[in-house]
DODRENDREN-10176 format. One record per residue (C-alpha): residue in one letter; x, y, z. Coordinates in Angstrom, 3 decimals. Layout:
DODRENDREN-10176
> res,u,v,w
> a,X,Y,Z;
...
***
This chain:
DODRENDREN-10176
> res,u,v,w
> m,-43.104,-143.830,-106.852;
> c,-43.291,-140.260,-105.689;
> k,-44.251,-138.323,-108.613;
> p,-44.260,-134.525,-108.814;
> g,-46.137,-132.533,-106.583;
> v,-45.817,-134.124,-103.148;
> v,-46.790,-131.612,-100.372;
> l,-46.579,-132.122,-96.512;
> l,-48.478,-129.323,-94.405;
> l,-48.196,-128.613,-90.790;
> i,-51.788,-127.448,-89.475;
> s,-52.682,-125.722,-86.226;
> y,-49.592,-126.827,-84.644;
> a,-50.623,-130.459,-83.965;
> s,-51.767,-131.857,-87.322;
> v,-49.873,-133.170,-90.596;
> v,-51.321,-133.661,-93.756;
> a,-49.525,-135.383,-96.508;
> v,-50.887,-134.920,-100.255;
> h,-49.062,-137.099,-102.652;
> g,-48.123,-136.444,-106.273;
> l,-49.056,-137.096,-109.531;
> g,-49.650,-140.974,-110.043;
> g,-48.573,-141.300,-106.271;
> h,-50.583,-143.072,-103.475;
> r,-51.925,-141.948,-100.114;
> i,-49.916,-144.867,-98.289;
> y,-47.092,-145.957,-100.305;
> s,-45.838,-142.387,-101.557;
> w,-44.769,-142.147,-97.737;
> t,-43.071,-145.607,-97.224;
> d,-39.909,-147.343,-97.871;
> g,-41.376,-150.677,-97.161;
> p,-44.928,-152.341,-96.593;
> n,-47.070,-150.029,-94.571;
> d,-44.288,-148.682,-92.764;
> s,-44.695,-145.050,-93.457;
> w,-41.961,-142.718,-91.743;
> l,-44.789,-139.996,-91.133;
> t,-45.849,-141.721,-87.722;
> e,-42.565,-140.240,-86.600;
> f,-44.439,-136.946,-86.320;
> a,-46.812,-138.761,-83.770;
> n,-43.909,-139.933,-81.761;
> t,-42.439,-136.622,-81.425;
> h,-41.959,-135.825,-77.588;
> h,-42.327,-132.152,-78.119;
> q,-45.838,-132.069,-79.167;
> p,-47.253,-135.379,-80.719;
> a,-49.324,-134.622,-84.023;
> a,-52.347,-136.297,-85.518;
> v,-51.261,-137.541,-89.036;
> y,-53.759,-137.542,-92.264;
> t,-52.641,-138.492,-95.816;
> y,-54.804,-137.507,-98.666;
> g,-55.353,-139.455,-101.570;
> y,-56.845,-138.439,-104.825;
> p,-57.242,-139.877,-108.629;
> s,-54.288,-139.007,-110.588;
> g,-56.244,-137.921,-113.157;
> a,-58.186,-135.189,-111.856;
> s,-57.595,-131.568,-112.267;
> h,-55.617,-129.388,-109.984;
> t,-58.508,-127.302,-108.843;
> t,-60.755,-130.257,-108.141;
> v,-58.155,-131.733,-106.012;
> a,-57.481,-128.727,-103.923;
> q,-61.076,-128.060,-103.537;
> d,-61.687,-131.761,-102.419;
> l,-58.512,-131.475,-99.992;
> i,-60.324,-128.196,-98.313;
> r,-63.531,-130.007,-97.905;
> e,-61.772,-132.970,-95.978;
> l,-59.881,-130.824,-93.867;
> d,-63.133,-129.157,-92.774;
> i,-65.036,-132.459,-92.074;
> v,-61.972,-133.500,-89.792;
> r,-62.394,-130.230,-87.881;
> l,-59.002,-129.125,-88.741;
> l,-60.765,-125.783,-89.841;
> s,-62.788,-123.776,-87.844;
> c,-64.883,-121.970,-90.584;
> s,-68.053,-121.844,-92.597;
> q,-68.616,-124.113,-95.462;
> h,-68.348,-121.199,-97.785;
> i,-65.002,-122.532,-99.830;
> a,-63.624,-119.115,-100.264;
> k,-63.398,-118.470,-96.529;
> n,-61.957,-122.037,-96.259;
> h,-59.142,-121.139,-98.548;
> t,-58.557,-118.175,-96.107;
> a,-58.749,-120.653,-93.010;
> i,-56.277,-122.812,-94.486;
> l,-53.641,-119.850,-94.818;
> a,-54.715,-118.768,-91.364;
> n,-53.913,-122.063,-89.780;
> t,-50.907,-123.412,-91.847;
> r,-47.709,-123.068,-89.790;
> a,-45.268,-124.773,-92.266;
> v,-45.233,-126.336,-95.814;
> f,-42.745,-128.943,-97.060;
> f,-42.248,-129.522,-100.771;
> f,-40.915,-132.551,-102.068;
> g,-39.666,-132.529,-105.532;
> v,-42.064,-129.723,-106.743;
> q,-40.982,-127.447,-109.565;
> h,-42.246,-124.180,-107.841;
> r,-41.642,-122.308,-110.998;
> g,-43.688,-124.374,-113.177;
> m,-41.100,-126.632,-114.605;
> p,-40.389,-123.486,-116.190;
> v,-43.330,-121.901,-118.216;
> a,-41.317,-121.425,-121.299;
> t,-40.917,-125.417,-121.226;
> l,-44.254,-126.558,-119.970;
> e,-45.298,-128.098,-123.446;
> w,-41.963,-129.997,-123.321;
> a,-42.599,-131.054,-119.996;
> r,-46.062,-132.433,-120.682;
> f,-44.567,-134.358,-123.413;
> m,-41.838,-135.923,-121.382;
> l,-44.387,-136.959,-118.730;
> r,-46.676,-138.501,-121.558;
> l,-43.392,-140.438,-122.798;
> v,-42.685,-141.582,-119.344;
> g,-46.241,-142.600,-118.921;
> v,-46.239,-144.934,-121.845;
> f,-42.973,-146.408,-121.291;
> g,-43.972,-146.844,-117.597;
> g,-47.210,-148.685,-118.715;
> t,-49.490,-145.763,-117.923;
> s,-50.630,-143.840,-120.668;
> l,-51.729,-140.258,-120.239;
> s,-54.158,-139.105,-122.989;
> k,-53.726,-135.480,-124.413;
> g,-57.346,-134.786,-122.806;
> r,-56.478,-136.100,-119.254;
> d,-53.051,-134.452,-119.340;
> a,-54.714,-130.778,-120.188;
> a,-56.887,-131.478,-117.346;
> i,-54.398,-132.271,-114.777;
> y,-51.786,-129.161,-115.621;
> p,-53.070,-125.649,-115.576;
> s,-52.271,-123.111,-118.340;
> r,-49.301,-121.115,-118.851;
> n,-51.481,-117.967,-117.898;
> e,-52.899,-119.872,-114.700;
> l,-49.541,-121.131,-113.788;
> t,-47.751,-117.762,-114.075;
> r,-50.630,-116.433,-111.734;
> m,-50.045,-119.112,-109.161;
> v,-46.579,-118.771,-108.980;
> e,-46.519,-115.019,-108.687;
> a,-49.058,-114.919,-106.011;
> f,-47.657,-117.554,-103.857;
> p,-45.473,-115.216,-101.902;
> r,-47.650,-113.154,-101.181;
> i,-50.124,-115.394,-99.612;
> s,-47.718,-117.580,-97.882;
> s,-45.616,-115.355,-95.689;
> g,-47.316,-116.203,-92.488;
> f,-45.807,-119.707,-92.496;
> e,-42.507,-121.352,-92.849;
> i,-41.885,-122.963,-96.344;
> f,-39.340,-125.898,-96.561;
> t,-38.107,-127.309,-100.055;
> l,-36.477,-130.542,-100.157;
> i,-33.798,-130.829,-102.936;
> h,-32.802,-134.091,-104.169;
> t,-28.845,-134.943,-104.549;
> l,-28.998,-137.818,-106.742;
> k,-29.596,-138.240,-110.205;
> s,-32.475,-140.337,-111.324;
> g,-32.090,-140.729,-114.993;
> v,-35.088,-139.604,-117.210;
> f,-36.778,-137.450,-114.511;
> d,-34.008,-135.237,-114.187;
> l,-35.011,-134.253,-117.889;
> v,-38.472,-133.186,-116.497;
> v,-37.722,-132.015,-113.323;
> g,-35.199,-129.264,-113.936;
> d,-32.188,-127.919,-111.736;
> l,-32.032,-126.313,-108.308;
> p,-33.180,-122.930,-109.621;
> d,-36.573,-124.207,-110.843;
> n,-37.259,-126.204,-107.221;
> l,-36.742,-123.058,-105.650;
> l,-39.766,-120.354,-105.245;
> g,-37.594,-117.737,-103.441;
> p,-39.489,-115.847,-100.844;
> p,-37.595,-114.855,-97.576;
> n,-39.274,-117.415,-95.646;
> e,-38.001,-120.383,-97.616;
> r,-35.437,-122.845,-96.382;
> v,-34.042,-125.644,-98.179;
> i,-33.274,-129.030,-96.921;
> y,-30.898,-131.482,-98.952;
> i,-32.136,-135.020,-99.174;
> n,-29.778,-137.985,-100.135;
> a,-32.091,-139.560,-102.506;
> t,-33.283,-139.510,-106.252;
> y,-36.326,-137.087,-107.233;
> a,-38.406,-140.302,-107.191;
> n,-37.706,-140.991,-103.637;
> t,-37.486,-137.585,-102.130;
> c,-40.357,-138.782,-99.866;
> k,-39.812,-142.562,-99.642;
> h,-37.873,-142.911,-96.328;
> s,-37.034,-145.568,-93.730;
> r,-39.047,-145.161,-90.158;
> g,-37.125,-144.122,-87.363;
> h,-34.453,-141.529,-86.699;
> k,-32.085,-144.141,-88.449;
> d,-32.786,-142.471,-91.403;
> s,-31.036,-138.987,-91.217;
> d,-33.245,-137.537,-93.830;
> v,-36.387,-138.036,-91.644;
> g,-34.584,-136.715,-88.791;
> k,-33.806,-133.367,-90.723;
> i,-37.418,-133.061,-91.518;
> i,-38.758,-133.794,-88.144;
> e,-36.485,-131.516,-86.794;
> a,-37.324,-128.525,-88.835;
> a,-41.047,-129.066,-87.998;
> r,-40.596,-129.332,-84.361;
> r,-38.386,-126.257,-84.347;
> t,-41.131,-124.334,-86.413;
> i,-43.687,-125.570,-83.955;
> s,-41.450,-124.448,-81.023;
> d,-40.913,-121.024,-82.162;
> l,-44.746,-120.457,-82.629;
> d,-45.741,-122.245,-79.360;
> q,-45.771,-119.379,-76.936;
> d,-48.348,-117.496,-79.044;
> s,-50.402,-120.656,-79.612;
> q,-53.908,-118.989,-79.284;
> t,-52.973,-116.146,-81.896;
> p,-54.471,-116.733,-85.328;
> h,-52.322,-115.931,-88.546;
> w,-54.381,-114.289,-90.708;
> s,-52.771,-113.622,-94.518;
> s,-54.456,-111.643,-96.898;
> d,-53.141,-109.018,-99.334;
> q,-49.452,-108.564,-98.915;
> l,-47.945,-109.986,-95.841;
> r,-48.757,-109.487,-92.342;
> r,-47.676,-111.378,-89.220;
> f,-49.221,-111.622,-85.809;
> d,-47.037,-113.832,-83.921;
> q,-44.671,-111.024,-82.894;
> e,-44.694,-108.413,-79.925;
> e,-45.489,-104.891,-80.471;
> s,-41.894,-103.132,-81.336;
> v,-40.510,-100.913,-78.515;
> p,-38.808,-98.779,-81.037;
> g,-42.398,-98.785,-82.844;
> q,-44.038,-97.328,-79.727;
> q,-41.116,-94.795,-79.386;
> w,-41.937,-93.908,-82.794;
> f,-45.458,-92.821,-82.224;
> r,-44.544,-91.117,-78.801;
> d,-42.136,-88.989,-80.554;
> l,-44.642,-88.107,-83.335;
> e,-47.086,-87.324,-80.410;
> l,-44.764,-84.930,-78.729;
> g,-42.959,-83.394,-81.723;
> t,-45.111,-83.476,-84.875;
> q,-48.504,-83.671,-83.515;
> r,-48.129,-81.143,-81.192;
> v,-46.725,-78.752,-83.378;
> i,-49.625,-78.915,-85.787;
> q,-52.267,-79.086,-82.851;
> d,-50.812,-75.644,-81.613;
> r,-50.927,-74.121,-85.054;
> r,-54.503,-75.034,-85.446;
> k,-57.549,-72.642,-85.427;
> k,-60.870,-73.011,-84.094;
> n,-62.204,-74.165,-87.758;
> f,-59.125,-75.795,-89.325;
> r,-59.020,-77.917,-92.364;
> r,-59.048,-81.385,-91.637;
> s,-57.195,-83.441,-94.174;
> r,-59.482,-86.164,-95.999;
> i,-58.210,-89.831,-96.441;
> a,-59.836,-92.498,-98.528;
> i,-58.576,-96.219,-97.393;
> i,-59.443,-98.634,-100.034;
> d,-59.257,-102.030,-97.942;
> s,-61.569,-104.528,-96.341;
> g,-63.903,-102.323,-94.378;
> i,-63.680,-101.241,-90.623;
> d,-65.164,-102.318,-87.385;
> k,-66.564,-98.764,-86.882;
> r,-67.838,-100.191,-83.142;
> h,-64.191,-100.514,-81.975;
> s,-63.458,-98.226,-79.236;
> a,-60.286,-96.903,-81.074;
> f,-62.719,-95.162,-83.518;
> s,-65.353,-93.562,-80.970;
> s,-64.210,-90.065,-81.013;
> a,-64.004,-90.117,-84.654;
> v,-67.454,-91.693,-85.117;
> q,-68.995,-89.210,-82.706;
> e,-67.582,-86.411,-84.672;
> s,-68.936,-87.947,-87.796;
> r,-65.305,-88.297,-89.364;
> i,-65.716,-91.965,-90.532;
> v,-67.750,-92.428,-93.909;
> s,-67.945,-95.803,-95.196;
> m,-69.167,-97.494,-98.441;
> s,-68.785,-100.936,-99.751;
> f,-68.090,-101.969,-103.377;
> v,-68.622,-105.580,-102.673;
> h,-72.354,-106.932,-103.067;
> g,-73.581,-108.082,-99.894;
> l,-71.060,-106.706,-97.366;
> p,-71.594,-103.667,-95.422;
> g,-68.523,-101.026,-95.502;
> d,-68.575,-100.426,-91.748;
> q,-67.752,-104.235,-90.936;
> d,-64.581,-105.932,-91.313;
> n,-64.138,-109.729,-91.311;
> c,-60.439,-110.008,-91.934;
> g,-59.064,-107.137,-89.880;
> h,-56.606,-105.690,-92.490;
> g,-58.559,-102.532,-92.972;
> t,-59.510,-101.974,-89.495;
> h,-55.823,-102.165,-88.553;
> a,-54.926,-99.602,-91.477;
> a,-57.893,-97.040,-90.437;
> h,-56.465,-97.175,-86.663;
> s,-52.872,-96.521,-87.812;
> i,-54.040,-93.705,-89.826;
> l,-55.766,-92.150,-86.905;
> k,-52.906,-92.562,-84.430;
> t,-50.638,-90.742,-87.036;
> c,-53.109,-88.126,-87.872;
> p,-55.889,-88.205,-85.095;
> q,-57.884,-85.425,-86.544;
> c,-58.515,-86.333,-90.231;
> t,-61.534,-87.636,-91.790;
> l,-61.655,-91.306,-93.024;
> f,-63.426,-92.593,-96.140;
> i,-63.674,-96.428,-96.060;
> a,-64.072,-97.973,-99.230;
> r,-64.603,-102.004,-98.826;
> v,-63.328,-103.737,-101.965;
> y,-62.754,-107.249,-100.408;
> d,-63.769,-109.732,-97.612;
> q,-60.861,-111.910,-96.831;
> g,-58.120,-110.768,-99.229;
> t,-57.718,-114.198,-101.110;
> a,-56.342,-114.460,-104.039;
> e,-59.368,-115.406,-105.842;
> e,-60.957,-111.964,-104.558;
> f,-58.073,-109.979,-105.934;
> e,-58.415,-111.407,-109.226;
> s,-61.874,-110.411,-109.444;
> n,-62.145,-107.023,-107.611;
> a,-60.374,-104.901,-110.057;
> n,-63.847,-102.928,-110.877;
> a,-64.485,-102.714,-107.177;
> i,-61.361,-101.229,-106.373;
> a,-61.660,-98.792,-109.761;
> q,-65.343,-97.582,-108.570;
> a,-63.927,-97.079,-104.939;
> i,-61.249,-94.534,-106.436;
> r,-63.799,-93.008,-108.354;
> w,-65.948,-92.659,-105.100;
> a,-62.784,-91.008,-103.070;
> i,-62.588,-88.574,-106.247;
> e,-66.180,-87.456,-105.868;
> e,-65.902,-87.162,-102.254;
> n,-63.054,-84.725,-102.814;
> v,-60.326,-86.501,-100.455;
> d,-56.667,-85.595,-100.357;
> i,-55.270,-88.685,-100.010;
> i,-55.730,-92.379,-101.047;
> s,-54.223,-95.312,-99.289;
> m,-53.858,-98.632,-100.974;
> s,-52.327,-101.233,-98.912;
> f,-52.317,-103.715,-101.509;
> g,-50.740,-105.060,-104.899;
> y,-50.836,-107.246,-107.902;
> q,-47.832,-108.660,-109.673;
> v,-48.975,-107.837,-113.022;
> e,-50.471,-104.341,-114.137;
> n,-54.326,-104.036,-114.134;
> r,-55.783,-101.483,-116.910;
> v,-59.117,-100.782,-115.079;
> i,-57.539,-99.705,-111.929;
> k,-54.796,-98.116,-113.753;
> k,-57.248,-95.779,-115.419;
> a,-59.202,-94.675,-112.251;
> i,-55.425,-94.055,-110.405;
> r,-54.697,-91.587,-113.459;
> d,-58.189,-89.808,-112.944;
> a,-57.342,-89.613,-109.170;
> f,-53.844,-88.200,-110.107;
> h,-55.259,-85.328,-112.320;
> h,-57.820,-84.348,-109.896;
> g,-54.906,-83.567,-107.506;
> i,-55.336,-86.674,-105.035;
> i,-52.154,-87.918,-103.508;
> l,-52.006,-91.919,-103.828;
> f,-49.597,-94.261,-101.757;
> a,-49.438,-97.906,-102.556;
> a,-47.372,-100.650,-100.760;
> a,-44.416,-101.745,-102.424;
> s,-44.883,-105.448,-101.601;
> n,-43.134,-107.766,-99.218;
> s,-41.536,-109.912,-101.719;
> g,-38.084,-109.689,-100.345;
> v,-35.082,-109.274,-102.593;
> n,-35.937,-111.800,-105.114;
> p,-35.838,-109.930,-108.453;
> r,-38.790,-112.175,-109.690;
> f,-41.172,-110.328,-107.309;
> p,-40.299,-106.478,-107.284;
> v,-42.178,-103.382,-106.498;
> a,-45.842,-104.329,-106.885;
> f,-48.502,-102.523,-108.955;
> p,-49.990,-100.184,-108.624;
> a,-47.018,-98.787,-106.251;
> n,-44.666,-99.036,-109.416;
> l,-46.921,-96.418,-111.151;
> r,-45.255,-92.871,-111.659;
> q,-48.569,-91.367,-110.350;
> v,-48.239,-93.206,-106.839;
> i,-46.112,-92.869,-103.907;
> c,-44.447,-96.360,-103.663;
> i,-43.812,-97.149,-99.965;
> h,-41.408,-99.766,-98.231;
> s,-41.488,-100.624,-94.692;
> t,-38.884,-99.605,-91.828;
> d,-38.754,-100.652,-88.196;
> g,-39.047,-97.788,-85.517;
> d,-35.220,-96.948,-85.726;
> g,-35.573,-96.419,-89.396;
> y,-33.692,-99.464,-90.692;
> p,-35.507,-100.874,-93.706;
> s,-37.495,-104.291,-93.409;
> p,-35.963,-107.443,-94.540;
> r,-38.852,-108.170,-96.591;
> n,-38.792,-105.230,-98.765;
> p,-38.098,-105.487,-102.422;
> p,-35.162,-103.834,-103.735;
> a,-34.909,-99.840,-103.570;
> t,-34.994,-98.095,-107.126;
> p,-34.636,-94.448,-107.317;
> d,-38.258,-94.138,-108.081;
> c,-39.365,-96.381,-105.268;
> s,-37.029,-96.042,-102.280;
> l,-39.338,-94.217,-99.677;
> a,-39.600,-96.054,-96.593;
> v,-41.944,-95.572,-93.522;
> l,-42.346,-97.415,-90.030;
> g,-44.222,-100.593,-90.987;
> e,-42.692,-103.260,-88.386;
> g,-44.440,-104.264,-85.051;
> v,-47.565,-102.077,-85.434;
> a,-50.033,-102.288,-82.899;
> a,-53.653,-101.199,-84.051;
> a,-57.297,-102.086,-83.905;
> w,-58.614,-105.322,-84.562;
> p,-62.327,-106.451,-85.391;
> s,-63.889,-107.740,-82.104;
> q,-65.572,-110.383,-83.758;
> l,-62.237,-112.012,-84.553;
> f,-61.087,-112.657,-80.972;
> t,-62.471,-115.401,-78.726;
> d,-61.985,-113.830,-75.495;
> g,-63.361,-110.306,-76.415;
> n,-60.594,-108.532,-74.435;
> d,-57.543,-108.028,-76.634;
> l,-58.648,-105.629,-79.285;
> q,-55.499,-104.660,-81.073;
> r,-53.102,-106.765,-83.186;
> v,-49.627,-106.276,-84.076;
> a,-48.769,-106.199,-87.675;
> s,-45.739,-105.636,-90.071;
> g,-45.136,-104.934,-93.695;
> s,-45.345,-102.127,-96.439;
> s,-49.327,-102.640,-96.132;
> v,-48.893,-101.047,-92.497;
> a,-46.211,-98.501,-93.662;
> t,-48.421,-97.389,-96.344;
> a,-51.241,-96.486,-93.915;
> i,-48.892,-94.491,-91.538;
> a,-47.468,-92.533,-94.747;
> a,-50.941,-91.578,-95.723;
> g,-51.389,-90.386,-92.218;
> l,-48.004,-88.320,-92.328;
> a,-48.885,-86.748,-95.719;
> a,-52.517,-85.735,-93.860;
> l,-50.524,-84.103,-91.054;
> v,-48.072,-82.108,-93.597;
> l,-51.441,-80.851,-95.261;
> e,-53.285,-79.958,-92.089;
> y,-49.914,-77.814,-90.990;
> a,-49.762,-76.122,-94.272;
> a,-53.406,-75.400,-94.581;
> q,-53.352,-73.221,-91.399;
> n,-52.697,-70.101,-93.155;
> d,-52.675,-67.542,-90.030;
> a,-50.263,-64.868,-90.889;
> k,-48.936,-64.709,-87.583;
> l,-47.788,-68.378,-87.615;
> a,-45.905,-67.765,-90.937;
> k,-48.003,-69.047,-93.836;
> v,-47.169,-72.092,-96.290;
> q,-47.348,-70.136,-99.638;
> e,-49.397,-71.458,-102.341;
> w,-50.234,-74.519,-99.852;
> e,-52.635,-76.092,-102.317;
> r,-49.844,-77.230,-104.496;
> l,-48.994,-79.825,-102.069;
> r,-52.131,-81.608,-103.091;
> h,-50.027,-83.719,-105.774;
> c,-48.404,-86.506,-105.838;
> d,-44.847,-85.222,-107.096;
> e,-44.957,-82.473,-104.451;
> m,-45.665,-84.747,-101.491;
> r,-43.104,-87.213,-102.703;
> k,-40.614,-84.072,-102.615;
> v,-41.738,-83.174,-98.925;
> f,-41.349,-86.943,-98.149;
> m,-37.561,-86.793,-99.710;
> n,-36.899,-83.791,-97.547;
> m,-37.836,-85.354,-94.284;
> a,-35.780,-88.818,-95.278;
> r,-32.465,-89.823,-94.246;
> e,-30.908,-92.623,-96.390;
> q,-30.589,-95.925,-94.965;
> d,-29.174,-98.880,-97.135;
> k,-30.300,-97.199,-100.230;
> y,-33.859,-96.687,-98.748;
> q,-34.958,-93.440,-97.858;
> s,-36.250,-93.608,-94.410;
> v,-38.973,-90.846,-93.452;
> a,-38.367,-88.911,-90.362;
> p,-40.846,-86.712,-89.605;
> s,-39.018,-84.879,-86.788;
> s,-36.549,-83.867,-89.723;
> l,-39.244,-81.307,-90.626;
> f,-41.286,-80.472,-87.334;
> d,-39.244,-80.875,-84.417;
> y,-38.252,-77.432,-83.971;
> h,-38.505,-75.137,-80.856;
> g,-37.970,-71.487,-80.328;
> e,-39.808,-68.128,-81.228;
> r,-39.080,-68.760,-85.191;
> m,-40.431,-72.425,-85.124;
> y,-43.099,-71.961,-87.496;
> e,-41.204,-69.711,-89.426;
> r,-38.718,-72.081,-90.299;
> i,-41.020,-75.153,-90.893;
> s,-43.057,-73.162,-93.263;
> g,-39.827,-71.965,-94.964;
> r,-38.784,-75.537,-95.705;
> i,-42.172,-76.574,-97.036;
> s,-42.412,-73.454,-99.302;
> d,-38.622,-74.369,-100.467;
> v,-39.679,-77.854,-101.454;
> l,-42.572,-76.439,-103.457;
> d,-40.143,-73.939,-105.362;
> s,-37.607,-76.524,-105.912;
> l,-37.350,-78.369,-109.238;
***
């Protein structure tokens, strides 16, 4: 019998790993006859034959033990190119997974509110089926309510780099339907999830006849083949996954390139022409995964001592980056505001869910360091599904010190179970969604609300990537998308506004009391003034404030900023 929890992974384009469920078997869970597994169809595909692995484990083992043992086995068979460190192996699995097929898995936990009922039913079924599940053994198998909630909420964040296929059984199977729930419980809900309906009972969703005479097998193989085909053209590009969602399997956006060209010819030119010899540079703290300071994109900033780095993770230097997220964010900011000074706060290594569960103190320390360094802006391209009191207190301290804070809305899509993430949902923080280069909202944005509707370029942005993460040593940029990218660019735009306003030359039309701009509420108003509504999001267009010409150009720009400061 195919018990709950059956998973099929497509790894590294050419490998399939089948993991049975509770009480299942590494061979018989996948057969509809003696040793006649339909999984061999993956090896027979003419498009790209796959190596097929099945994984078996004792059904009384805890979910944590099973997961860790599976990771070790994958490393042994060379499916993962990584060190023996378990945390890095977790990340390597995310980086190499191309698709996951769930067979009869209750993503929403056989809902948490009825978890105890589900446990009771499984014990009851076990007794009648001749396999008694003791209370102690049952407790070891299932996660607690809190663990289950964290797992469900974390999954959309870490899985956006691959396709998810959920198989739904269409035939009733008696007592099991009392346990497994209805269709909504089987769906997780992220935008990259697809549903495949299977003409089977819950107990037989993964037990099919070999060969394409079984139409259900054909559906699964075709979905896998299509996924591999879509990604095959860029088979050497790793899919890194940490924090919110980032994808590197796409080309740099042409509208995104044009957005930066327009910024350079318009906004940046206006501000550059206004600068005096000893102008006031904006100071931006980036709380992220560090920076590859050796990258050529940062050579000018390094020579001018405009990059200060600090690590809040023991044993990891601040001027290195093992996952690329912080390096990409830093370059995105410098592409937006080329003359600013960066304060790099390294608070994680790979961006795994385990790290983010334990690094709240590091983030709080980084925020307090930014306060001590008297920064103008803090960029936070990360998010939690639940509020963290330690981070919240540090953010309030920064807010009261007049620091402008930006945070990523999340890439959870319109699913209401995963709305705007913390800390972007705080009043003291400017929440940033993502748009493409034409200003249209990204499909992965959570729903816009009156307080969280600002959106900035975040689709298809090319920026620096650590050199050690490339095999050829030549291509030193990666393309990324999402609200994490948009947050960094928003921080750069705010820095440009400050640099313009701070140049108080009377001949160039002063911005009265410009220091008032060093406040989240005032900068939010400036952004709203630069925005155009698109599908309920406020899409920020810097040219609407800075793209002026003529003799009275500075007077008009300064006047608009002063009007914003004077508005309610």
